[in-house]
FIBAKE-975399 format. One record per residue (C-alpha): x, y, z; residue in one letter; residue number from 1. Coordinates in steps of 0.05 Angstrom, whole numbers, plus 5000, padded with zeros to 4 digits. Example, Ala and Ser with C-alpha at 12.3 -4.5 7.8 and 13.67 -1.06 7.14 Angstrom:
BEGIN
+------+------+------+--------+-----+
!    u !    v !    w ! residu ! num !
+------+------+------+--------+-----+
! 5246 ! 4910 ! 5156 !      A !   1 !
! 5273 ! 4979 ! 5143 !      S !   2 !
+------+------+------+--------+-----+
//
This chain:
BEGIN
+------+------+------+--------+-----+
!    u !    v !    w ! residu ! num !
+------+------+------+--------+-----+
! 4378 ! 2350 ! 3212 !      M !   1 !
! 4412 ! 2411 ! 3241 !      C !   2 !
! 4438 ! 2432 ! 3174 !      N !   3 !
! 4369 ! 2426 ! 3144 !      W !   4 !
! 4339 ! 2468 ! 3200 !      A !   5 !
! 4393 ! 2520 ! 3193 !      A !   6 !
! 4383 ! 2525 ! 3119 !      A !   7 !
! 4308 ! 2533 ! 3129 !      T !   8 !
! 4317 ! 2588 ! 3180 !      A !   9 !
! 4366 ! 2626 ! 3136 !      I !  10 !
! 4317 ! 2622 ! 3078 !      S !  11 !
! 4261 ! 2650 ! 3121 !      V !  12 !
! 4304 ! 2708 ! 3147 !      L !  13 !
! 4326 ! 2726 ! 3076 !      I !  14 !
! 4254 ! 2726 ! 3053 !      A !  15 !
! 4231 ! 2770 ! 3111 !      L !  16 !
! 4289 ! 2819 ! 3100 !      D !  17 !
! 4272 ! 2825 ! 3026 !      A !  18 !
! 4199 ! 2837 ! 3042 !      F !  19 !
! 4217 ! 2891 ! 3092 !      A !  20 !
! 4259 ! 2929 ! 3041 !      Q !  21 !
! 4208 ! 2925 ! 2986 !      T !  22 !
! 4169 ! 2990 ! 2981 !      P !  23 !
! 4094 ! 2986 ! 2987 !      A !  24 !
! 4060 ! 2991 ! 2920 !      P !  25 !
! 4029 ! 3059 ! 2903 !      L !  26 !
! 3954 ! 3062 ! 2901 !      K !  27 !
! 3928 ! 3077 ! 2832 !      S !  28 !
! 3863 ! 3109 ! 2813 !      A !  29 !
! 3857 ! 3060 ! 2756 !      V !  30 !
! 3835 ! 2992 ! 2781 !      P !  31 !
! 3879 ! 2934 ! 2761 !      S !  32 !
! 3848 ! 2887 ! 2710 !      P !  33 !
! 3820 ! 2823 ! 2737 !      A !  34 !
! 3866 ! 2764 ! 2729 !      L !  35 !
! 3842 ! 2711 ! 2680 !      T !  36 !
! 3839 ! 2645 ! 2716 !      P !  37 !
! 3885 ! 2592 ! 2686 !      T !  38 !
! 3844 ! 2534 ! 2660 !      P !  39 !
! 3855 ! 2469 ! 2697 !      T !  40 !
! 3890 ! 2418 ! 2652 !      P !  41 !
! 3850 ! 2356 ! 2637 !      R !  42 !
! 3878 ! 2289 ! 2661 !      P !  43 !
! 3897 ! 2270 ! 2590 !      Q !  44 !
! 3936 ! 2334 ! 2582 !      Q !  45 !
! 3973 ! 2322 ! 2647 !      L !  46 !
! 3991 ! 2251 ! 2627 !      I !  47 !
! 4015 ! 2274 ! 2559 !      D !  48 !
! 4060 ! 2326 ! 2593 !      S !  49 !
! 4097 ! 2274 ! 2635 !      L !  50 !
! 4166 ! 2253 ! 2612 !      G !  51 !
! 4199 ! 2186 ! 2619 !      Q !  52 !
! 4227 ! 2202 ! 2688 !      A !  53 !
! 4158 ! 2224 ! 2714 !      D !  54 !
! 4124 ! 2162 ! 2687 !      L !  55 !
! 4175 ! 2115 ! 2718 !      Q !  56 !
! 4171 ! 2153 ! 2784 !      A !  57 !
! 4095 ! 2150 ! 2783 !      A !  58 !
! 4094 ! 2074 ! 2774 !      I !  59 !
! 4146 ! 2065 ! 2829 !      G !  60 !
! 4106 ! 2109 ! 2878 !      L !  61 !
! 4042 ! 2070 ! 2862 !      L !  62 !
! 4075 ! 2004 ! 2876 !      K !  63 !
! 4102 ! 2027 ! 2944 !      S !  64 !
! 4044 ! 2070 ! 2968 !      N !  65 !
! 3977 ! 2045 ! 2939 !      F !  66 !
! 3932 ! 2014 ! 2992 !      T !  67 !
! 3917 ! 1953 ! 2948 !      K !  68 !
! 3985 ! 1929 ! 2923 !      P !  69 !
! 3954 ! 1870 ! 2887 !      E !  70 !
! 3924 ! 1919 ! 2837 !      A !  71 !
! 3993 ! 1945 ! 2816 !      I !  72 !
! 4024 ! 1879 ! 2795 !      T !  73 !
! 4064 ! 1874 ! 2730 !      D !  74 !
! 4005 ! 1838 ! 2698 !      T !  75 !
! 3957 ! 1895 ! 2715 !      E !  76 !
! 4008 ! 1947 ! 2692 !      L !  77 !
! 4016 ! 1910 ! 2626 !      N !  78 !
! 3941 ! 1904 ! 2618 !      R !  79 !
! 3933 ! 1979 ! 2632 !      A !  80 !
! 3987 ! 1994 ! 2581 !      T !  81 !
! 3952 ! 1954 ! 2526 !      L !  82 !
! 3885 ! 1984 ! 2545 !      T !  83 !
! 3914 ! 2054 ! 2540 !      G !  84 !
! 3945 ! 2040 ! 2472 !      L !  85 !
! 3880 ! 2012 ! 2445 !      L !  86 !
! 3843 ! 2075 ! 2467 !      V !  87 !
! 3897 ! 2124 ! 2445 !      R !  88 !
! 3907 ! 2093 ! 2376 !      M !  89 !
! 3838 ! 2071 ! 2350 !      P !  90 !
! 3844 ! 2035 ! 2285 !      G !  91 !
! 3918 ! 2023 ! 2292 !      A !  92 !
! 3911 ! 1968 ! 2344 !      L !  93 !
! 3853 ! 1920 ! 2350 !      V !  94 !
! 3843 ! 1858 ! 2393 !      L !  95 !
! 3803 ! 1804 ! 2357 !      L !  96 !
! 3777 ! 1737 ! 2381 !      P !  97 !
! 3804 ! 1677 ! 2344 !      L !  98 !
! 3767 ! 1674 ! 2277 !      Q !  99 !
! 3743 ! 1607 ! 2249 !      P ! 100 !
! 3776 ! 1587 ! 2184 !      R ! 101 !
! 3737 ! 1611 ! 2124 !      G ! 102 !
! 3699 ! 1663 ! 2165 !      G ! 103 !
! 3691 ! 1735 ! 2140 !      P ! 104 !
! 3747 ! 1783 ! 2152 !      A ! 105 !
! 3733 ! 1829 ! 2212 !      P ! 106 !
! 3700 ! 1894 ! 2193 !      G ! 107 !
! 3697 ! 1874 ! 2119 !      E ! 108 !
! 3637 ! 1907 ! 2086 !      S ! 109 !
! 3591 ! 1869 ! 2039 !      A ! 110 !
! 3560 ! 1931 ! 2008 !      A ! 111 !
! 3537 ! 1919 ! 1936 !      P ! 112 !
! 3555 ! 1961 ! 1875 !      F ! 113 !
! 3501 ! 2008 ! 1849 !      Y ! 114 !
! 3499 ! 2056 ! 1789 !      G ! 115 !
! 3451 ! 2097 ! 1748 !      E ! 116 !
! 3449 ! 2157 ! 1701 !      I ! 117 !
! 3421 ! 2223 ! 1726 !      F ! 118 !
! 3393 ! 2280 ! 1684 !      E ! 119 !
! 3440 ! 2315 ! 1636 !      N ! 120 !
! 3480 ! 2251 ! 1624 !      D ! 121 !
! 3513 ! 2251 ! 1693 !      I ! 122 !
! 3534 ! 2182 ! 1717 !      G ! 123 !
! 3531 ! 2158 ! 1788 !      Y ! 124 !
! 3571 ! 2098 ! 1813 !      A ! 125 !
! 3569 ! 2076 ! 1886 !      R ! 126 !
! 3627 ! 2027 ! 1890 !      L ! 127 !
! 3606 ! 1991 ! 1953 !      G ! 128 !
! 3656 ! 1941 ! 1981 !      A ! 129 !
! 3720 ! 1942 ! 1941 !      L ! 130 !
! 3718 ! 1870 ! 1918 !      T ! 131 !
! 3732 ! 1833 ! 1853 !      G ! 132 !
! 3657 ! 1822 ! 1843 !      A ! 133 !
! 3641 ! 1896 ! 1850 !      N ! 134 !
! 3699 ! 1914 ! 1804 !      L ! 135 !
! 3667 ! 1873 ! 1749 !      K ! 136 !
! 3601 ! 1909 ! 1762 !      E ! 137 !
! 3638 ! 1976 ! 1757 !      L ! 138 !
! 3668 ! 1956 ! 1689 !      D ! 139 !
! 3598 ! 1938 ! 1663 !      K ! 140 !
! 3569 ! 2004 ! 1686 !      K ! 141 !
! 3628 ! 2045 ! 1658 !      L ! 142 !
! 3617 ! 2011 ! 1591 !      A ! 143 !
! 3543 ! 2030 ! 1595 !      E ! 144 !
! 3562 ! 2102 ! 1613 !      F ! 145 !
! 3607 ! 2104 ! 1552 !      S ! 146 !
! 3552 ! 2080 ! 1505 !      S ! 147 !
! 3504 ! 2131 ! 1534 !      Q ! 148 !
! 3554 ! 2188 ! 1524 !      K ! 149 !
! 3560 ! 2203 ! 1599 !      V ! 150 !
! 3611 ! 2259 ! 1605 !      D ! 151 !
! 3610 ! 2270 ! 1681 !      A ! 152 !
! 3613 ! 2220 ! 1738 !      L ! 153 !
! 3600 ! 2218 ! 1812 !      I ! 154 !
! 3641 ! 2164 ! 1847 !      V ! 155 !
! 3609 ! 2149 ! 1914 !      D ! 156 !
! 3658 ! 2119 ! 1964 !      L ! 157 !
! 3616 ! 2131 ! 2027 !      R ! 158 !
! 3601 ! 2057 ! 2035 !      D ! 159 !
! 3669 ! 2031 ! 2012 !      S ! 160 !
! 3723 ! 1993 ! 2050 !      A ! 161 !
! 3777 ! 1941 ! 2038 !      T ! 162 !
! 3841 ! 1917 ! 2069 !      T ! 163 !
! 3867 ! 1893 ! 2001 !      D ! 164 !
! 3905 ! 1952 ! 1972 !      F ! 165 !
! 3920 ! 1914 ! 1907 !      A ! 166 !
! 3845 ! 1911 ! 1893 !      V ! 167 !
! 3837 ! 1984 ! 1914 !      A ! 168 !
! 3890 ! 2002 ! 1862 !      A ! 169 !
! 3850 ! 1964 ! 1809 !      D ! 170 !
! 3790 ! 2009 ! 1824 !      F ! 171 !
! 3832 ! 2072 ! 1820 !      A ! 172 !
! 3861 ! 2051 ! 1752 !      K ! 173 !
! 3792 ! 2058 ! 1721 !      R ! 174 !
! 3797 ! 2134 ! 1731 !      F ! 175 !
! 3871 ! 2151 ! 1730 !      C ! 176 !
! 3918 ! 2159 ! 1671 !      P ! 177 !
! 3966 ! 2103 ! 1653 !      K ! 178 !
! 4035 ! 2110 ! 1684 !      G ! 179 !
! 4012 ! 2152 ! 1743 !      K ! 180 !
! 4030 ! 2133 ! 1815 !      A ! 181 !
! 3965 ! 2120 ! 1852 !      L ! 182 !
! 3990 ! 2112 ! 1923 !      F ! 183 !
! 4045 ! 2079 ! 1964 !      T ! 184 !
! 4043 ! 2031 ! 2022 !      L ! 185 !
! 4098 ! 2051 ! 2069 !      R ! 186 !
! 4124 ! 2000 ! 2120 !      K ! 187 !
! 4174 ! 2036 ! 2166 !      P ! 188 !
! 4192 ! 1973 ! 2205 !      A ! 189 !
! 4218 ! 1938 ! 2143 !      A ! 190 !
! 4240 ! 2002 ! 2109 !      R ! 191 !
! 4206 ! 1982 ! 2045 !      Q ! 192 !
! 4153 ! 2016 ! 2002 !      D ! 193 !
! 4102 ! 1985 ! 1955 !      R ! 194 !
! 4085 ! 2034 ! 1900 !      V ! 195 !
! 4019 ! 2023 ! 1862 !      F ! 196 !
! 4019 ! 2052 ! 1792 !      N ! 197 !
! 3966 ! 2053 ! 1738 !      S ! 198 !
! 3986 ! 2005 ! 1682 !      D ! 199 !
! 3924 ! 2015 ! 1638 !      R ! 200 !
! 3885 ! 2069 ! 1604 !      D ! 201 !
! 3827 ! 2095 ! 1646 !      P ! 202 !
! 3757 ! 2071 ! 1630 !      A ! 203 !
! 3728 ! 2140 ! 1644 !      F ! 204 !
! 3762 ! 2207 ! 1628 !      Q ! 205 !
! 3707 ! 2258 ! 1639 !      G ! 206 !
! 3693 ! 2306 ! 1696 !      L ! 207 !
! 3696 ! 2267 ! 1761 !      T ! 208 !
! 3676 ! 2280 ! 1833 !      T ! 209 !
! 3685 ! 2232 ! 1891 !      A ! 210 !
! 3642 ! 2229 ! 1954 !      L ! 211 !
! 3671 ! 2207 ! 2021 !      I ! 212 !
! 3654 ! 2206 ! 2095 !      D ! 213 !
! 3674 ! 2171 ! 2160 !      G ! 214 !
! 3653 ! 2104 ! 2131 !      E ! 215 !
! 3703 ! 2111 ! 2074 !      T ! 216 !
! 3759 ! 2069 ! 2103 !      T ! 217 !
! 3822 ! 2029 ! 2087 !      G ! 218 !
! 3837 ! 2021 ! 2014 !      G ! 219 !
! 3777 ! 2065 ! 1995 !      A ! 220 !
! 3814 ! 2124 ! 2025 !      E ! 221 !
! 3873 ! 2108 ! 1980 !      A ! 222 !
! 3825 ! 2107 ! 1920 !      V ! 223 !
! 3798 ! 2175 ! 1940 !      A ! 224 !
! 3867 ! 2207 ! 1944 !      T ! 225 !
! 3887 ! 2174 ! 1877 !      A ! 226 !
! 3825 ! 2204 ! 1844 !      L ! 227 !
! 3841 ! 2272 ! 1873 !      R ! 228 !
! 3914 ! 2276 ! 1850 !      F ! 229 !
! 3914 ! 2231 ! 1788 !      C ! 230 !
! 3842 ! 2236 ! 1764 !      G ! 231 !
! 3834 ! 2309 ! 1783 !      K ! 232 !
! 3770 ! 2294 ! 1820 !      A ! 233 !
! 3740 ! 2342 ! 1870 !      L ! 234 !
! 3725 ! 2309 ! 1937 !      I ! 235 !
! 3658 ! 2324 ! 1970 !      I ! 236 !
! 3630 ! 2303 ! 2037 !      G ! 237 !
! 3662 ! 2292 ! 2105 !      Q ! 238 !
! 3732 ! 2269 ! 2126 !      P ! 239 !
! 3747 ! 2195 ! 2115 !      S ! 240 !
! 3760 ! 2147 ! 2172 !      A ! 241 !
! 3836 ! 2155 ! 2174 !      G ! 242 !
! 3849 ! 2080 ! 2173 !      R ! 243 !
! 3885 ! 2073 ! 2107 !      A ! 244 !
! 3932 ! 2020 ! 2135 !      V ! 245 !
! 3952 ! 1949 ! 2121 !      E ! 246 !
! 3946 ! 1903 ! 2181 !      Y ! 247 !
! 3988 ! 1846 ! 2208 !      S ! 248 !
! 3948 ! 1797 ! 2249 !      E ! 249 !
! 3992 ! 1770 ! 2304 !      L ! 250 !
! 3968 ! 1711 ! 2346 !      P ! 251 !
! 3976 ! 1714 ! 2421 !      L ! 252 !
! 3987 ! 1651 ! 2464 !      P ! 253 !
! 3913 ! 1648 ! 2483 !      S ! 254 !
! 3890 ! 1648 ! 2411 !      G ! 255 !
! 3868 ! 1721 ! 2412 !      T ! 256 !
! 3892 ! 1761 ! 2352 !      I ! 257 !
! 3929 ! 1827 ! 2359 !      L ! 258 !
! 3915 ! 1866 ! 2295 !      R ! 259 !
! 3970 ! 1917 ! 2285 !      V ! 260 !
! 3975 ! 1971 ! 2232 !      A ! 261 !
! 4042 ! 1953 ! 2201 !      S ! 262 !
! 4040 ! 1996 ! 2137 !      A ! 263 !
! 4007 ! 2063 ! 2120 !      E ! 264 !
! 3980 ! 2089 ! 2055 !      A ! 265 !
! 4014 ! 2152 ! 2027 !      V ! 266 !
! 3983 ! 2193 ! 1972 !      G ! 267 !
! 4018 ! 2216 ! 1908 !      P ! 268 !
! 4033 ! 2282 ! 1943 !      N ! 269 !
! 4074 ! 2245 ! 1996 !      G ! 270 !
! 4023 ! 2257 ! 2052 !      Q ! 271 !
! 4003 ! 2199 ! 2097 !      S ! 272 !
! 3929 ! 2182 ! 2102 !      L ! 273 !
! 3937 ! 2154 ! 2172 !      F ! 274 !
! 3910 ! 2177 ! 2219 !      P ! 275 !
! 3886 ! 2242 ! 2188 !      G ! 276 !
! 3847 ! 2211 ! 2130 !      G ! 277 !
! 3824 ! 2247 ! 2068 !      V ! 278 !
! 3797 ! 2318 ! 2077 !      I ! 279 !
! 3742 ! 2338 ! 2027 !      P ! 280 !
! 3750 ! 2399 ! 1982 !      D ! 281 !
! 3677 ! 2415 ! 1994 !      L ! 282 !
! 3651 ! 2396 ! 2063 !      P ! 283 !
! 3579 ! 2373 ! 2066 !      V ! 284 !
! 3548 ! 2344 ! 2129 !      E ! 285 !
! 3499 ! 2286 ! 2128 !      M ! 286 !
! 3477 ! 2241 ! 2185 !      P ! 287 !
! 3502 ! 2169 ! 2176 !      V ! 288 !
! 3433 ! 2139 ! 2193 !      A ! 289 !
! 3400 ! 2180 ! 2137 !      E ! 290 !
! 3454 ! 2160 ! 2087 !      K ! 291 !
! 3446 ! 2086 ! 2103 !      R ! 292 !
! 3371 ! 2090 ! 2096 !      Q ! 293 !
! 3377 ! 2123 ! 2028 !      I ! 294 !
! 3428 ! 2072 ! 2005 !      F ! 295 !
! 3382 ! 2015 ! 2026 !      R ! 296 !
! 3322 ! 2045 ! 1990 !      L ! 297 !
! 3359 ! 2066 ! 1928 !      S ! 298 !
! 3374 ! 1995 ! 1906 !      T ! 299 !
! 3299 ! 1988 ! 1894 !      E ! 300 !
! 3277 ! 2059 ! 1878 !      K ! 301 !
! 3339 ! 2091 ! 1849 !      G ! 302 !
! 3380 ! 2150 ! 1875 !      M ! 303 !
! 3347 ! 2205 ! 1833 !      A ! 304 !
! 3286 ! 2208 ! 1878 !      R ! 305 !
! 3332 ! 2226 ! 1937 !      F ! 306 !
! 3364 ! 2283 ! 1898 !      V ! 307 !
! 3313 ! 2317 ! 1853 !      Y ! 308 !
! 3250 ! 2351 ! 1878 !      E ! 309 !
! 3184 ! 2322 ! 1854 !      T ! 310 !
! 3156 ! 2367 ! 1799 !      E ! 311 !
! 3098 ! 2408 ! 1824 !      R ! 312 !
! 3034 ! 2418 ! 1784 !      P ! 313 !
! 3028 ! 2486 ! 1750 !      H ! 314 !
! 2970 ! 2532 ! 1734 !      L ! 315 !
! 2944 ! 2516 ! 1664 !      N ! 316 !
! 2884 ! 2531 ! 1619 !      E ! 317 !
! 2843 ! 2473 ! 1645 !      A ! 318 !
! 2853 ! 2496 ! 1717 !      A ! 319 !
! 2832 ! 2567 ! 1697 !      L ! 320 !
! 2768 ! 2541 ! 1665 !      I ! 321 !
! 2754 ! 2498 ! 1727 !      A ! 322 !
! 2769 ! 2558 ! 1772 !      G ! 323 !
! 2824 ! 2522 ! 1810 !      T ! 324 !
! 2898 ! 2535 ! 1822 !      N ! 325 !
! 2940 ! 2471 ! 1829 !      P ! 326 !
! 2999 ! 2511 ! 1856 !      E ! 327 !
! 2958 ! 2539 ! 1914 !      L ! 328 !
! 2926 ! 2471 ! 1926 !      D ! 329 !
! 2994 ! 2438 ! 1935 !      V ! 330 !
! 3019 ! 2493 ! 1980 !      A ! 331 !
! 2956 ! 2488 ! 2023 !      E ! 332 !
! 2962 ! 2412 ! 2028 !      A ! 333 !
! 3034 ! 2418 ! 2049 !      Q ! 334 !
! 3014 ! 2469 ! 2102 !      R ! 335 !
! 2960 ! 2423 ! 2130 !      R ! 336 !
! 3006 ! 2362 ! 2131 !      N ! 337 !
! 3066 ! 2398 ! 2160 !      R ! 338 !
! 3087 ! 2362 ! 2223 !      G ! 339 !
! 3045 ! 2301 ! 2207 !      R ! 340 !
! 3081 ! 2275 ! 2146 !      E ! 341 !
! 3154 ! 2259 ! 2148 !      Q ! 342 !
! 3193 ! 2300 ! 2097 !      Q ! 343 !
! 3224 ! 2258 ! 2041 !      P ! 344 !
! 3296 ! 2238 ! 2052 !      A ! 345 !
! 3348 ! 2278 ! 2013 !      R ! 346 !
! 3422 ! 2265 ! 1999 !      D ! 347 !
! 3455 ! 2334 ! 2003 !      P ! 348 !
! 3524 ! 2306 ! 1986 !      V ! 349 !
! 3501 ! 2279 ! 1918 !      V ! 350 !
! 3461 ! 2342 ! 1908 !      Q ! 351 !
! 3523 ! 2385 ! 1919 !      R ! 352 !
! 3562 ! 2342 ! 1869 !      A ! 353 !
! 3506 ! 2350 ! 1817 !      L ! 354 !
! 3503 ! 2425 ! 1828 !      D ! 355 !
! 3579 ! 2430 ! 1821 !      L ! 356 !
! 3581 ! 2389 ! 1757 !      I ! 357 !
! 3524 ! 2428 ! 1726 !      T ! 358 !
! 3558 ! 2494 ! 1742 !      S ! 359 !
! 3625 ! 2472 ! 1714 !      L ! 360 !
! 3592 ! 2446 ! 1650 !      E ! 361 !
! 3556 ! 2513 ! 1640 !      I ! 362 !
! 3621 ! 2550 ! 1651 !      Y ! 363 !
! 3660 ! 2506 ! 1603 !      Q ! 364 !
! 3608 ! 2516 ! 1547 !      K ! 365 !
! 3615 ! 2592 ! 1549 !      R ! 366 !
+------+------+------+--------+-----+
//
């Protein structure tokens, strides 16, 4: 205790002596610039900055000092650890209730396939869920496109998902040259890779664009990157989900399932798709709710009505004789109804793809 007091006193004397010998700062006519306040770190930033020693010390101090020690038991600490990992790694770890046998796979989409031909012989194929049934529908539509001389294609992956990467590879083979590597499933724990190659000639070899967004997930993300690097497709839309992983479902003693991302998809360029996903070449924003509404209506009414403007009536000889102007009548009707009638839904992502294809075809014909 005496040594500590002596050391403290010596420190204070040294500090006072240094202060006394320090000359007073000269007054300047130029005012000193205001100091920029340092932003306060967020709790997450503080936690991320802690090293192993700090983390262990924090847990030890909690156990010995917290007013409710029953809240810092090993069970609660383990629960907090798992909760934190689930929050910090969305998509990589998932807790699932015990699924009945024969029930649907968690998160598996049942979206149907849809296709049509737009103006100027441009094909549109919305793949839907990447399943064997939809693959057969795609083959039928690609055969139709070939017979109709379709030379450009929009592949819509914005409603596509699968956890079966072998099926995803089968979809990609329809657009990628034979012998090309499509993607790789990398499993670091087992130090083994599964490389998926195209073993067939593509069913379509024309100009291709692919549409993606945050609902493009799992194997569909692998298809998108295969189309980009093997099929030379331009990617349009919003970043994909970043969940191109293969899961292992591990049962816990209670029957709950711990779903763990045990392998990640890697594109032909060697870049992992997890967790960054696929980034579009041409970003186009579209609200998810509007997209889903259009997809639902398009199965009955077609996609063209959500892309092309309805043709307006033009001034003609009959109108001149009648003393009317259809163009002005339509404009006036729109002015009166503005705010009362809901504007027709539009898909700007498909529109951008059509504009791009049209521009490229005009350029190539020069």
